[in-house]
N, C-alpha and C positions, 0 to 999 in steps of 0.2 A: 360285194358283188350286191348288183341291180337285178331281181328278177320283175316281168309282164307274168300276168298269171289270165289265162282267157278259162272264162266255161261258161258252162249253161247246163241248168237243170228240167231233168223230165217228173216228169210226161206232161208235156205241155198243152193249153188250154188257150186256145184263141181268142177265147170271149173274155176272157179276163187275167188275171194273171194268180198262178196258184199260190197256195201259202208259201209255199219250198222257195217261190221263187223270187217271192218277196224276201221271206227271213233271208236268205243266201244274196240278196243284193244291200239288204239292213247290214250285214256281215260286212261286209268290203266297204261298205260308204262309212260303217263309223270304225273302221280300221285305222289304222295311223299310218298310209299309204299319201304317195305323191301326186296317182294321176290315179282316177276312176273313172270307167263310160259307163254304163249301163244299158241295156235294150232290151227289144224284146223276143230276139232272137239271138243276144249273146252279151257277155260284159267281158271290161279289159280292165286290169287293175296293174302299176309298178308304183316300187317301192323297195327301199332294203332287202336283205336278204330271210333276212329275219323276222322284219315283218308281214314281209309277202305270206312267208310261211306258216307263219301264225295264225293269221286270217286264214289259210287253205283250212290247216285243222280247222277252225273252228268253222267255216264255211260249209266241211264236209259233214261235221259233226251232226250242227243243228238244221241242216239243210234234209237232210238221212230223217232226223227225230222228226221233221213236219212233212212227209210223206214223198218224199221223195225218191222216185225208182232208180234213178240213173244221175248220176253227177259225172259229166265231160271237162276234162276241165285237163291246157295244157299249159306248162314250165315253163319261160324260155328266160335264157340270159341276157341282159342287151348289152351287146358287144360294143365295146368301147367308153362304156361308161368307169369313172374310177368308184371306190368307194364313199 
């Protein structure tokens, strides 16, 4: 199964990326995922279910430990993909 995760961390800072946002992006970029797209208002990554779920666990733990007060995420099964 393949999954896509979309996430944001808060609080926002329009002047510079807060530590929690930088940490969250670094976690996703370092994970063994097939596609990663990071942006100022949202981030998306795709990969196998185990890899995505492992990355999400690390993302949540590290972003919260780095000052995030809220992490919004959505995980979707990518239809039509073979395992």
